Structure formats: C-alpha cells, structure tokens
C-alpha positions in Angstrom: 166.3 70.4 117.9 169.7 70.8 116.4 169.7 73.5 113.7 170.4 72.3 110.1 171.5 75.6 108.6 174.3 78.0 109.6 173.8 80.8 107.0 170.5 81.7 105.3 169.2 84.3 102.9 165.6 85.4 103.7 163.7 87.3 101.0 160.7 89.3 102.1 158.2 90.1 99.3 156.3 93.4 98.9 152.9 91.9 99.7 154.3 90.4 102.9 155.9 93.7 104.0 152.8 95.8 103.2 150.1 93.3 104.2 148.7 93.8 100.8 148.2 97.5 101.3 149.8 100.7 100.0 152.4 101.2 102.8 154.9 99.3 104.9 153.2 97.3 107.7 155.6 98.0 110.6 154.1 95.4 112.9 154.6 92.7 110.2 158.2 93.9 109.7 158.8 93.8 113.4 157.7 90.2 113.6 160.1 89.2 110.8 162.9 91.2 112.3 162.4 89.5 115.7 162.8 86.1 113.9 166.0 87.2 112.3 167.2 88.4 115.7 166.3 85.1 117.3 168.3 83.2 114.7 171.3 85.5 115.3 171.2 84.6 119.0 171.6 80.9 118.1 174.6 81.6 115.8 172.8 81.5 112.5 173.9 84.2 110.0 171.1 85.9 108.1 171.1 88.1 104.9 167.8 89.8 104.2 166.8 90.6 100.6 163.9 93.0 100.9 161.3 94.3 98.5 159.2 97.2 99.6 161.1 100.3 98.5 158.7 101.3 95.7 155.7 100.7 98.0 157.3 102.8 100.7 158.0 105.6 98.1 154.5 105.4 96.9 153.2 105.8 100.4 155.6 108.7 101.2 154.5 110.6 98.2 150.8 109.9 98.8 150.3 108.0 95.5 147.8 105.2 95.6 148.5 102.0 93.7 145.7 102.6 91.3 147.4 105.8 90.1 150.8 104.1 89.8 152.5 104.7 86.4 154.8 102.0 85.0 157.3 104.2 83.2 160.9 103.8 84.3 161.6 107.3 85.6 158.5 107.2 87.8 159.5 103.9 89.3 163.0 105.2 90.0 161.5 108.2 91.8 159.4 105.9 94.0 162.5 103.7 94.7 164.7 106.6 95.5 162.2 108.1 97.9 161.2 104.7 99.4 164.6 103.2 99.9 165.4 105.6 102.7 162.1 104.9 104.4 162.6 101.2 104.1 166.1 101.3 105.6 165.0 103.7 108.3 162.3 101.2 109.4 164.7 98.2 109.4 167.4 100.2 111.3 164.9 101.2 114.0 163.5 97.6 114.3 166.8 95.8 114.4 168.2 98.4 116.9 165.6 97.2 119.4 167.5 93.9 119.4 171.0 95.5 119.5 171.7 94.6 115.9 173.3 96.8 113.2 172.2 96.7 109.6 173.8 97.7 106.4 172.1 98.7 103.1 173.5 96.9 100.1 172.2 98.0 96.7 173.1 95.9 93.6 172.5 96.1 89.9 173.0 93.5 87.1 176.3 95.3 86.1 177.6 94.8 89.6 177.2 91.1 89.4 178.0 90.5 85.7 181.5 91.8 86.0 183.8 89.1 87.6 185.7 91.6 89.8 182.6 93.4 91.0 181.0 90.1 91.7 183.9 89.1 94.0 183.8 92.6 95.6 180.1 92.2 96.4 180.8 88.8 97.8 183.7 90.0 100.0 181.6 92.9 101.3 178.6 90.7 102.3 180.9 88.2 104.0 182.7 90.9 105.9 179.4 92.4 107.1 178.4 88.9 108.4 181.8 88.6 110.2 181.1 91.8 112.0 177.7 90.5 113.1 175.9 93.0 110.8 172.7 92.0 109.0 172.9 93.1 105.3 169.7 94.4 103.8 170.0 93.7 100.1 167.9 95.3 97.4 168.2 96.0 93.7 169.3 99.6 93.0 166.1 100.5 91.2 166.9 104.2 91.4 169.8 103.8 88.9 168.8 100.7 87.0 168.4 102.4 83.6 169.0 101.3 80.0 165.3 100.3 79.7 165.8 98.0 82.7 167.5 95.4 80.4 171.2 95.6 80.9 171.5 96.8 84.4 168.2 95.4 85.8 168.4 92.1 87.5 164.7 91.2 87.1 163.1 91.2 90.5 164.1 90.4 94.0 163.5 86.7 93.8 166.4 86.4 91.3 168.4 88.8 93.4 167.8 86.6 96.5 169.1 83.5 94.6 172.1 85.4 93.4 172.8 86.6 96.9 172.5 83.0 98.2 175.2 82.0 95.7 177.3 85.0 96.6 177.5 84.2 100.3 177.4 80.4 100.1 174.1 80.2 101.9 172.8 76.9 103.2 169.2 77.9 102.8 167.3 80.4 100.7 163.8 81.2 102.2 161.5 83.0 99.8 158.7 84.4 102.0 155.4 85.5 100.5 151.7 85.6 101.7 150.9 82.2 100.2 151.9 78.9 101.8 154.1 77.9 98.8 153.7 76.4 95.4 150.2 75.1 94.6 149.0 72.8 91.7 146.9 75.8 90.6 146.1 79.3 91.8 144.3 78.7 95.1 142.6 82.0 94.9 140.6 80.8 91.9 140.8 77.0 92.0 139.4 75.5 95.3 140.9 72.1 94.3 144.5 73.4 94.3 146.8 71.6 96.7 150.2 72.6 98.1 153.3 71.0 96.6 155.4 70.2 99.6 158.6 69.1 97.8 160.1 69.5 94.3 163.2 67.5 93.5 163.4 68.7 89.9 161.8 71.8 88.3 160.4 70.4 85.1 157.6 71.5 82.7 155.0 70.0 85.0 156.2 72.0 87.9 156.5 75.2 85.8 152.9 74.7 84.7 151.9 75.1 88.4 153.1 78.7 88.5 150.2 81.2 88.4 149.9 84.9 88.4 152.0 87.1 90.7 150.7 88.5 94.0 149.1 91.9 93.6 151.6 94.7 94.2 154.8 92.7 93.7 156.9 92.1 90.6 157.9 88.5 91.3 155.2 85.9 90.7 155.6 82.2 91.3 157.4 81.7 88.0 160.1 84.0 89.2 160.4 82.1 92.4 160.8 78.8 90.5 163.6 80.4 88.5 165.2 81.6 91.7 164.9 78.1 93.2 166.5 76.6 90.1 169.4 79.0 90.4 169.9 78.6 94.1 169.6 74.9 94.2 172.0 74.5 91.3 174.5 76.5 93.4 174.2 74.2 96.4 171.5 76.0 98.5 168.3 74.3 99.7 165.4 76.6 98.9 161.9 77.0 100.5 158.9 79.0 99.2 156.8 79.6 102.3 154.4 82.0 103.9 155.9 84.8 106.0 152.5 84.9 107.9 153.4 81.5 109.5 154.4 82.1 113.1 158.2 81.9 113.6 158.6 80.6 110.0 162.3 81.3 109.8 163.4 79.6 113.0 161.2 76.6 112.2 162.7 76.4 108.7 166.2 76.5 110.1 165.4 73.7 112.5 164.4 71.6 109.5 160.6 71.7 109.9 158.6 71.0 106.8 156.8 74.2 105.8 155.8 75.5 102.3 157.5 74.0 99.3 161.0 72.6 99.7 163.5 72.4 96.9 166.6 70.4 97.9 170.1 71.5 96.7 170.8 69.9 93.4 174.4 69.0 94.2 177.5 70.0 96.1 178.4 73.6 96.7 180.0 75.2 93.6 183.2 77.1 93.7 182.9 80.9 93.2 183.9 80.9 89.5 181.1 78.4 88.6 178.6 80.3 90.7 179.4 83.4 88.7 178.9 81.5 85.4 175.7 80.0 86.7 174.3 83.4 87.5 173.9 83.9 83.7 173.8 87.7 84.0 175.8 88.2 80.7 174.3 85.5 78.5 174.9 86.5 74.9 173.5 83.5 73.1 172.7 79.8 73.3 173.5 76.4 71.7 170.9 73.7 71.0 172.5 70.2 71.3 171.3 66.8 70.1 170.0 64.1 72.4 173.4 62.3 72.6 175.2 65.4 73.7 172.4 66.3 76.2 172.7 62.8 77.7 176.5 63.1 78.0 176.2 66.4 79.7 173.6 65.2 82.2 174.9 61.8 83.0 178.7 62.1 82.6 179.3 65.8 83.1 181.4 66.0 79.9 182.6 68.9 77.9 180.4 70.0 75.0 182.0 69.1 71.6 181.1 70.7 68.3 179.7 67.4 67.0 176.8 67.6 69.4 175.7 71.1 68.4 172.5 71.3 66.3 171.9 75.1 66.3 173.7 78.3 67.3 171.5 81.2 68.5 172.6 84.8 69.1 175.7 86.7 68.4 178.5 86.0 70.9 182.3 85.9 71.0 184.8 83.6 72.5 184.7 84.0 76.3 181.1 85.1 76.4 178.6 83.3 78.7 176.0 81.2 76.8 173.2 78.8 77.6 173.0 75.2 76.4 169.6 73.7 75.8 168.3 70.3 74.7 166.2 69.6 71.6 163.0 70.3 73.5 164.3 73.8 74.5 164.9 72.9 78.2 168.0 74.6 79.7 170.8 72.2 80.4 173.7 74.4 81.4 175.4 77.7 81.4 179.0 78.0 80.2 181.7 80.1 78.7 182.1 79.7 74.9 185.4 78.5 73.6 184.5 79.8 70.2 182.3 82.6 68.8 178.9 82.1 67.3 180.2 82.4 63.7 182.9 79.8 64.4 180.5 77.4 66.1 178.0 77.8 63.2 180.7 76.6 60.9 181.6 73.8 63.3 178.1 72.4 63.9 178.2 68.6 63.8 181.9 68.4 63.0 184.4 66.2 64.7 187.0 68.0 66.9 189.8 66.8 64.7 188.3 68.9 61.9 188.3 72.2 63.7 191.7 73.5 62.4 190.8 72.5 58.8 187.4 74.2 59.0 188.5 77.4 60.8 192.2 77.7 60.0 192.9 77.9 63.7 192.1 75.8 66.8 191.4 76.9 70.4 190.8 73.3 71.6 188.5 70.4 71.0 185.6 71.7 73.1 182.9 74.1 72.2 182.5 74.6 76.0 185.0 73.0 78.3 183.5 71.1 81.3 185.6 73.3 83.7 183.6 76.3 82.3 180.3 74.6 82.2 177.7 74.4 85.0 174.7 72.1 84.8 171.3 73.4 85.9 
C-alpha cells in the first residue's frame, strides 16, 4: 500500500518504555526502534520524542517508584542520571540498524523565543537531512523556576510542538492503551474506543481519564497535544505501542487507535510559533458575534467584540482568545496592552484615538497575527 505520510513524530510514553515497571524495557524499546528503522528504509523521516529519562535515573540509583519524591531538585537528579542511560540504550539499538541518533533537549525558553524556535527547527531539519534520527526530550535537568517558566509541561505537549517545528505529516502518541475511550476502561467495562475525533469539544474532553501510572501525561494532555498538532496541520493518532508494527501500519493509513485529522492547511512558521502559546500573558473574552466572525470568516478581532480582558500583558505579547463559554478560540499577538484594551472594550475602531490619545490600528488582534484552534 502506498504510504500516506513522509515525515512523522513518534512519542513513546514512560509506561510503554518501562512496560509499567521501574526500569527501561530494552526488548520493548528494541521493537519500537525496529519499526522506526523499517520506516526509514521506505523513505519516511522519523523524529522520536521519548519519555523515560526519570524512570531510567530511578532505576540507575536503585530508587523504587514508591520511594519517589516529587520535589524539583530530586526529579532533576533522576533526569540528569537517566538521560544518559536512555540515550545509551537508543544509540545501541539504532546502531544495530546502521542508524545514527542525536539527543535534542528542549525547554520552554528555547521555544518561546522566536530566534531560538527557528534555531531548534533548523537543527532538527538538518539532522533529518543527514539521515539522523533525533531523540527529543524536555531538559528536565535544567527546567527550574518552579517548573513554570522554563517547563513545557510533559512530553505530549513537547511532541506536538516538535510536530509543528518540523512540519510533520503525522504525530503518533503511543501509550499502553489502545486510544481514547468513552471512560476509563480499567474501571468501566462499558467503555468503548473512540476511533475518530473531528473536533475536540467538551464532550470529548470529558472522556479523558486519569494518567497511566508512572507517567506525567494523562489522556487530557494527549488531547491538548492533539489540538495543538492538528491546528498546525498534522494528523494525530493516539494508539497503543503494544500493537505489532503500529508505526508502519499507521504510516500506511491503517485505522488504529483514535485518529484526529488535521484541522486545516499547514501553517507557516510564524503562525506555528504563535500557536505554540508558550508565552501567553493573558486572554480576551469575546462576545458571540465576534466569536462567530473569527470562526466562520477568519476576521481580525476588533475592540467592539471584547467583553473582558484577563491578565497583565503588553502590546506584542501572545494572548488567548476565548468565547463567552470559556472555550479557546485562538492564540494571537496583541496589538494593544491589557490596560488599553480594557479601556477599549466594546468601542468602535474609529473611537480608538479619542479614547487612548493614540492609535496602533483598528484591530485588537490582526488576523495575520491570529491563529484559530
């Protein structure tokens, strides 16, 4: 069968790599690596986003999960020790297939700065051009500041950001469950697999249950990753990494797990960066009329449609736009600061100069700086 995808990002979760235990399962990793190697032979480019560093560090130091502390320095110790073990395992396994790998560690700060974002993109694309498989992980060992400013969140989000970075056709989020269920199948025997999600709404979000034991990213984080990746133009699948040859089968278009089709055409790099939302400083709540105009006509956001201004932000900061129900509509770059927009709420654009004494344009957020989600 003719392959559907030419470049994919494959995210391997902690439970998948450890088989639910306290250390890396090398045989499981070998199976996944063999699938990546098989795809490479058919011309498909693969970027791996891998969890498992903390689990590897815990095993190396002889610390069982039950004794695991949650304070930041301790987690950084585990990540610092385990990252080398994780990469050593990948390097050895991929070498059996004649494939070189490259460790790529990222933090929120790396991706929130426009120049650093482009540098990370260029590095990953260059690695792919040299037939190297990038192994991407969050740099937990240096993600400080209470894991708020520099910390991305978990590797599901990192995988979605990476898919946007490299213009991936497909993001495959692999875990130990088959995909998204209508309820937690471990506690509800009536739960059924959701095979396709065209729009992530409140009903779909309600399906998200608790995280798998041992990992940081539960189903809610995978839905958020799917929203981010599909908005950027990448099809997304949540599937079981235990399924034989899951990656080659997904690339061939086989229906496995839960499929989220790309929401639209591929976005240019600048809009991808805006969409990543890594430096969101505040939000705007708009009325129904403005929400409809944004959704249906892809217009700019005018001050007249703003109902509420939340947060403290300046002109040029990245903000969210939400509808009256609190659902996220878009991410964009503010044309005015929060104090200015508070004064402009509900006003016509022709009144801006009179109200503020200056005018940066008719739009609160221009459509060229606005990305719908």
